[in-house]
C-alpha positions as CSV (number, residue, x, y, z in Angstrom):
1,M,102.4,32.0,139.9
2,K,100.8,31.4,136.5
3,I,102.8,32.8,133.6
4,I,100.8,34.6,130.9
5,P,102.2,34.0,127.4
6,A,103.7,37.2,125.8
7,S,101.4,36.9,122.8
8,L,98.3,36.8,125.0
9,F,99.5,39.7,127.1
10,I,100.0,41.8,124.0
11,A,96.6,40.9,122.7
12,V,95.0,41.9,126.0
13,C,96.8,45.2,126.0
14,L,95.7,46.0,122.4
15,V,92.1,45.3,123.3
16,A,92.3,47.3,126.4
17,G,94.0,50.1,124.5
18,G,91.3,50.1,121.9
19,R,88.5,50.2,124.5
20,A,90.3,53.1,126.3
21,A,90.5,55.1,123.0
22,Q,86.8,54.4,122.4
23,A,86.0,55.5,126.0
24,D,88.0,58.7,125.5
25,C,86.0,59.6,122.4
26,G,82.7,58.5,124.0
27,N,79.4,59.8,122.8
28,V,79.6,62.4,120.0
29,S,76.7,64.4,118.6
30,I,77.0,66.1,115.2
31,A,74.7,68.8,113.7
32,E,73.4,67.7,110.3
33,M,72.5,71.1,108.7
34,S,69.6,71.5,106.2
35,W,71.7,72.2,103.1
36,A,73.4,69.5,101.1
37,S,77.1,70.2,101.5
38,A,76.8,70.4,105.3
39,A,74.6,67.3,105.5
40,I,77.1,65.3,103.5
41,A,80.0,66.5,105.7
42,A,78.0,65.5,108.8
43,N,77.6,62.1,107.4
44,F,81.2,61.4,106.4
45,D,82.3,62.9,109.8
46,S,79.9,60.4,111.5
47,F,81.3,57.5,109.5
48,I,84.9,58.4,110.1
49,L,84.6,59.2,113.8
50,K,82.6,55.9,114.3
51,N,84.7,53.6,112.3
52,G,88.1,55.3,112.4
53,Y,88.1,56.6,116.0
54,G,85.6,54.3,117.7
55,C,83.2,57.1,118.7
56,N,79.5,56.5,119.5
57,V,78.1,59.0,117.1
58,S,74.6,60.5,116.7
59,T,73.4,63.2,114.3
60,V,70.8,65.9,115.1
61,A,69.0,68.2,112.8
62,G,70.5,71.7,112.7
63,D,70.6,75.1,111.1
64,T,73.1,78.0,111.5
65,V,71.5,80.2,114.2
66,P,69.7,77.7,116.4
67,T,72.7,75.3,116.3
68,F,75.1,78.0,117.2
69,A,72.9,79.2,120.0
70,S,72.5,75.6,121.4
71,M,76.2,75.0,121.3
72,D,77.0,78.3,122.9
73,Q,74.4,78.1,125.6
74,K,73.9,74.4,126.3
75,G,77.1,72.9,125.0
76,E,75.3,70.6,122.5
77,P,75.6,69.3,119.9
78,D,79.4,68.6,120.1
79,I,80.2,69.4,116.5
80,A,78.8,71.7,113.8
81,P,80.8,70.5,110.7
82,E,79.8,73.5,108.4
83,L,78.8,76.6,110.3
84,W,78.4,79.7,108.2
85,T,79.8,82.6,110.1
86,A,78.2,85.6,108.4
87,S,75.0,85.7,110.5
88,V,76.7,84.9,113.9
89,R,80.1,86.4,113.4
90,N,80.2,88.6,116.5
91,Q,78.7,86.0,118.8
92,L,81.0,83.3,117.5
93,E,84.1,85.5,118.0
94,A,82.9,86.2,121.6
95,A,82.3,82.5,122.3
96,V,85.8,81.5,120.9
97,R,87.5,84.2,122.9
98,S,85.8,83.0,126.1
99,G,86.7,79.4,125.3
100,R,83.1,78.1,125.2
101,L,83.5,77.1,121.6
102,I,86.6,76.1,119.5
103,Q,87.0,76.9,115.8
104,A,88.5,74.0,114.0
105,S,89.1,73.9,110.2
106,E,87.7,76.2,107.6
107,I,85.9,73.3,106.0
108,L,85.1,75.1,102.7
109,S,88.6,76.0,101.6
110,D,87.4,78.2,98.8
111,G,84.5,79.7,100.8
112,A,81.1,80.3,99.3
113,I,81.6,82.1,96.0
114,E,78.9,84.3,94.6
115,G,78.9,86.2,91.3
116,W,77.7,86.4,87.7
117,W,78.5,83.4,85.6
118,I,78.5,82.4,81.9
119,P,78.9,78.9,80.3
120,K,82.5,77.9,79.8
121,F,81.9,77.2,76.2
122,I,80.9,80.9,75.7
123,A,84.0,82.0,77.7
124,D,86.3,79.8,75.6
125,A,84.8,81.0,72.3
126,N,85.0,84.7,73.5
127,P,88.3,85.2,75.3
128,D,87.7,88.9,75.4
129,I,84.8,88.3,77.9
130,R,86.3,88.1,81.4
131,S,84.3,90.6,83.4
132,V,80.7,91.6,83.7
133,Q,81.5,94.8,81.9
134,D,82.8,92.8,78.9
135,A,79.6,90.6,79.0
136,M,77.3,93.7,79.0
137,K,78.8,94.8,75.7
138,R,77.5,91.6,74.0
139,P,73.7,91.3,74.6
140,D,73.6,89.2,71.4
141,L,75.5,86.4,73.2
142,F,73.0,86.1,76.1
143,P,69.5,86.2,74.5
144,A,66.5,86.7,76.7
145,P,64.2,83.7,76.6
146,K,61.2,85.6,75.4
147,N,62.9,88.4,73.4
148,A,66.0,87.4,71.6
149,S,66.6,91.0,70.5
150,K,67.6,91.7,74.1
151,G,70.2,90.2,76.3
152,A,69.3,88.7,79.7
153,V,70.7,88.8,83.2
154,H,69.1,86.1,85.3
155,N,68.3,87.0,88.9
156,C,67.5,85.2,92.1
157,P,64.0,83.9,93.3
158,P,61.8,86.0,95.6
159,G,63.0,86.2,99.2
160,W,66.7,85.6,98.5
161,S,69.0,88.5,99.5
162,C,70.9,88.1,96.2
163,R,67.7,89.2,94.3
164,I,68.3,92.7,95.8
165,S,72.0,92.9,95.3
166,T,71.9,91.6,91.7
167,A,69.2,94.1,90.8
168,N,71.3,96.9,92.2
169,L,74.4,95.7,90.3
170,F,72.3,95.5,87.1
171,R,71.3,99.1,87.5
172,A,74.9,100.1,88.3
173,L,75.9,98.5,85.0
174,N,73.1,100.5,83.1
175,G,71.8,97.1,82.0
176,E,68.6,98.4,80.3
177,K,70.5,101.1,78.4
178,V,73.0,98.6,77.0
179,G,70.3,96.3,75.7
180,F,69.7,93.9,78.6
181,E,66.7,93.0,80.7
182,L,66.7,91.6,84.2
183,I,64.9,88.2,84.5
184,D,63.7,87.5,88.0
185,S,63.5,83.8,88.6
186,E,60.2,82.6,90.0
187,S,61.8,79.8,92.1
188,P,65.2,78.2,92.7
189,Q,64.2,75.5,90.3
190,S,63.4,77.9,87.5
191,L,66.8,79.5,88.0
192,D,68.4,76.1,87.6
193,D,66.2,75.2,84.7
194,S,67.3,78.3,82.8
195,I,70.9,77.2,83.0
196,G,70.0,73.7,81.9
197,A,68.0,75.0,78.9
198,A,70.9,77.2,77.8
199,F,73.3,74.3,77.8
200,D,70.8,72.1,76.0
201,A,70.4,74.7,73.3
202,K,74.1,75.7,73.3
203,V,73.3,79.3,73.8
204,G,74.7,81.9,76.2
205,W,73.5,82.4,79.7
206,L,74.4,85.3,82.1
207,G,73.3,85.7,85.7
208,Y,73.8,85.1,89.4
209,Y,74.8,81.8,90.8
210,W,77.0,80.6,93.7
211,A,79.3,77.7,94.7
212,P,79.4,75.1,96.1
213,T,76.3,73.7,94.3
214,A,75.2,70.7,92.3
215,I,74.5,72.9,89.2
216,L,78.1,74.0,89.0
217,G,79.1,70.3,89.3
218,K,76.8,69.4,86.5
219,Y,77.5,72.3,84.1
220,D,80.9,73.9,83.4
221,M,80.5,77.6,84.2
222,T,83.0,80.5,84.3
223,R,82.6,83.2,87.0
224,L,83.2,86.7,85.7
225,S,85.2,89.3,87.4
226,M,83.1,92.2,88.7
227,G,85.9,94.6,87.8
228,V,86.2,96.0,91.3
229,S,87.0,94.8,94.8
230,H,84.4,94.1,97.4
231,D,83.5,97.3,99.3
232,K,81.9,96.2,102.5
233,A,80.6,99.7,103.4
234,E,79.0,100.2,100.0
235,W,77.5,96.7,100.2
236,L,75.9,97.4,103.6
237,A,74.8,100.9,102.7
238,C,73.5,100.3,99.2
239,T,74.3,97.2,97.2
240,S,72.3,95.0,99.6
241,V,69.5,97.6,100.2
242,E,66.4,97.4,98.2
243,G,65.6,100.6,96.2
244,C,69.1,102.1,96.8
245,A,69.1,105.3,94.8
246,R,72.6,105.2,93.3
247,P,74.1,101.8,93.4
248,Q,77.8,101.4,92.5
249,L,79.4,98.4,90.9
250,N,80.6,96.1,93.7
251,A,82.0,92.6,94.0
252,Y,80.2,90.0,96.0
253,P,81.7,89.0,99.4
254,V,83.2,85.6,100.0
255,S,81.5,83.9,102.9
256,Q,83.3,81.5,105.2
257,A,82.2,78.3,106.8
258,F,84.1,76.7,109.7
259,T,83.9,73.5,111.8
260,V,83.0,74.5,115.3
261,V,83.1,72.3,118.4
262,T,82.2,72.7,122.0
263,K,84.8,73.0,124.8
264,A,83.6,69.8,126.4
265,F,84.3,67.9,123.2
266,A,87.6,69.5,122.6
267,D,88.8,68.8,126.2
268,R,88.3,65.0,125.7
269,A,89.0,64.7,122.0
270,G,92.7,64.5,121.1
271,P,93.0,62.6,117.8
272,E,89.4,63.4,116.9
273,L,90.0,67.1,117.3
274,A,93.2,66.8,115.2
275,Y,91.1,65.3,112.4
276,L,88.5,68.1,112.6
277,R,91.3,70.7,112.5
278,S,92.8,69.2,109.3
279,R,89.6,68.3,107.4
280,T,88.8,70.7,104.5
281,W,87.6,70.3,100.9
282,D,87.4,72.5,97.9
283,N,84.4,73.7,95.8
284,N,85.3,71.6,92.8
285,T,85.1,68.4,94.9
286,I,81.9,69.4,96.6
287,N,80.3,70.4,93.3
288,D,81.1,67.0,91.9
289,I,79.6,65.2,94.9
290,L,76.5,67.4,94.9
291,A,76.0,66.8,91.2
292,W,76.3,63.0,91.7
293,Q,73.8,63.2,94.5
294,D,71.3,65.3,92.5
295,E,71.5,63.2,89.3
296,N,71.1,59.9,91.3
297,R,68.5,61.3,93.8
298,E,70.6,59.9,96.6
299,S,70.6,60.7,100.4
300,S,73.2,62.7,102.1
301,E,74.4,59.5,103.8
302,N,74.9,57.7,100.5
303,A,76.6,60.8,99.0
304,A,79.0,60.8,101.9
305,L,79.8,57.1,101.2
306,Y,80.3,58.0,97.5
307,F,82.8,60.6,98.5
308,L,84.7,58.3,100.8
309,R,84.8,55.5,98.1
310,N,85.9,57.8,95.3
311,Y,88.2,60.4,96.9
312,P,90.5,58.5,99.2
313,E,93.5,60.6,98.0
314,L,91.8,63.6,99.7
315,W,90.3,62.3,102.9
316,T,93.2,60.0,103.9
317,R,95.3,63.1,104.3
318,W,93.1,64.2,107.2
319,M,94.1,61.3,109.6
320,P,96.9,58.9,110.5
321,A,97.4,55.9,108.2
322,D,96.1,53.4,110.7
323,V,92.8,55.3,111.1
324,A,92.4,55.6,107.4
325,E,92.8,51.8,107.1
326,K,90.0,51.3,109.6
327,V,87.7,53.6,107.6
328,K,88.6,51.8,104.3
329,A,87.8,48.5,105.9
330,A,84.4,49.7,107.1
331,L,83.6,50.8,103.5
């Protein structure tokens, strides 16, 4: 009988084990959503699953409602890295209860934060301004672009739901009576440009914005308290309803985004599912990555690589050390 040297035997076992692990992972499809933070997450998931776990990864275009429906009804794609739950909450809960879909991590640890913001340099210089009520006492600090004798509250572009809610909150605060005017943005770009112009001129800006976004990675802003807690019933009955007769002051809700996977993927993915259950990042990190992407006009794929190269202290916590070393080597 021919004796196989121990070193060769070990090598053969390691190769076979690696192939088995790759076979267990197999083909994996990931939804690359149409907004930047989710597209970046899809790309770094793809890189990590391919290079760290040996998966054969493909990405497919996605959006919240059609991606959820396809996963729920057809079992594909395998992974939605950043699925916003607000518009599919009841259906998602039913799918999770039935076992058709599995909810992994809450990928955005801070959630999506909406509110009224001011530049941090204004907040630092005026420590008495911490709420929207405080800000509305100082129209002089937030001059309207075309009428400096008035203060301005900057609103959302046409077609955005926040345009309605912000207008109602402006009325609840008696904005016109206290010397403000509501500035409706003509487009998303004009809203962003108004913030950039205020920072360039070192003047105050007050209005609606949200996180995570590139703008809040580029410009240091402070979110103001609305002075009250979120009242869901009031929000549905009035705050979010155009032309509501008597709007009351209300706080914006915090939206949640989860990583969702299909049952078929979860059944065959042990280590890979553990990674997706532990993977989460905060808005400050996302804002920084989005700002880098915007300033450099880079693709989501390159933004994902930028994240992996510059934030190893975060992502290496999501996986075992040997997997992290494989990802680093591939970078």
